[in-house]
N, C-alpha and C positions, 0 to 999 in steps of 0.2 A: 526169416528172410529180411534182407536189407538191400535197398538200392543206394548206390553211391555215384554221384556225378562230380567229375572234376575236369577242369579246363584251364589253360593258361589265359591270363588277361594281360593285355598290352595296349599301346596307343598306336598300333599300325593300322593300315587300311585293309589288311587281309582279314578274312573271316576266320577266327580261331575255332578249332574243333577240339573237343575233349572226348572223354569216355564216360559211358554210363555202364556201371557194373551191377549185376544182380548177384548177391552173395548169400549163400546158404551157410548157416553156422557150422554144420557138420561137414559139408562138401567143399566149402570155399567158394570161389568164383564159378557160377554156373551159367553166366551170360555176360557178354561184353559187346558193347556197340559204340560206334562213332556217333557223337551227338554234339549239338551246340546250343547255346543260349544267347539270345539277342542278335543284333546285326553288327557288322564289323565296326561301325562308328560308335557303338555303345558297349564295347567290350574292354574298356579301360578299367583300371583299379578304381573302385568306388562308384562306377556307373550303375551298380545295383540299386543306387538311391534314386535313379531317374526312371520315369515311365519308359518302358521299352528296353531298359538295361538288362544285364544278365540277372538271372534268378539270384536273389540275395542269399549268401551263405548264412546258416543258422547262427553263427557266431557274430554276425553284424546286425542282428535284429534287436530292437529296443526292449522287447519282452523276451526273457530267456526261453529258448526252445531248443531241446536236444535234437529233435528230428522233425522234418515235415512228414506227412503221410501221403501216400498215393493210393487211390482207389484201384482195386484189382479189376472191378467190372467197369468197362469203358462207357463213356457217354457218346451217343451218336451225334456227331457234329458235321455231317456231310454238307449241311447248308451254310457253314461258316467258312468264309474265304480264308485261305491260309492253313486251315485244318483239313477240311473236306474229307472227313472220315472219323475214326474213333479218336477220342481224347480221354486221357486218364487224369482226372482232377487231382491237383495237389492242394492239400489243406495244411494250415488254415487258409480259408478263402482270401483273407486280407492280412498282410503283415506290415509293420512299420519298421524302418531301419533306424539304427542308432543316430544317423545323421539327418533324420526327418523325412526320408522318402516313404511313400506309401505304395505298396504293390499288391495287386489282386488278380483274381481270375486266372490262375496259372495252371498249366497242363503239361503232360508229356504227350506229344503227338507227331504225326508225319509232317515233314516240312513240305507243304503243298503250294507254296507261293515263291517269292524271292528267297534266296538263301538266308536263313536266320529266322529270328522270331521277335516277338515283342516282350521277351522275358521268359517264355516257356522253354522247356527242354524239347528240342526237335531232332528228328532223325530222318535221313533220306528214305526213299521208298523201300529199298531192299533191307536196310537196317531196321526200319520200323516193322516190316513184315516179320522179320526174325524175332524182334523184341516181343511182338504180340504173341507169337507162337510159344516162345520160351516162358514169358511172363504168365500166360494162361496155364501152361503145363505145370510149372514149378510153384505157382502161388494159388492154385485153385481152392485150397482149404482156408485161405485168408480172405477177409473183406478189404483190408488195406495192408500196405507194406511201408515200413519206415524208409525215409529218404534223407540222406546226408549230402550236403552240398559244400564243396570246398574248392578254392582256386589257388593256382600258383601264379606268382607275379614277382 
């Protein structure tokens, strides 16, 4: 199993939305959801270097990393504003970008506050509910799933 997140990056004031795919090697795409990372003002090219910018793509990390990993079992973050429910931790916990940015404590979660995130991958209520259902069903035999991140610009 593999998660793939892709989204366009630009310098507009509109919140860009991308897609999060769950891919099974034998069956192909088994899940597809609308998702975003960051807020509209930090979705420009190279904004993955700044706190709150889009989740850095693996090809822009200072230490080579083929994939991130996402925990299959969620963490209960009902008490955290903006998450207010389950969060699926993305590891490694902290990464450094080629241009010197440091990013940490990233998740896949429901977008529970203003639209967007501080660099996590977030989904609307309905999309997140479907993600949780399909992710639990298709990935139950795994502890974590690989995550690939790439952008168009």
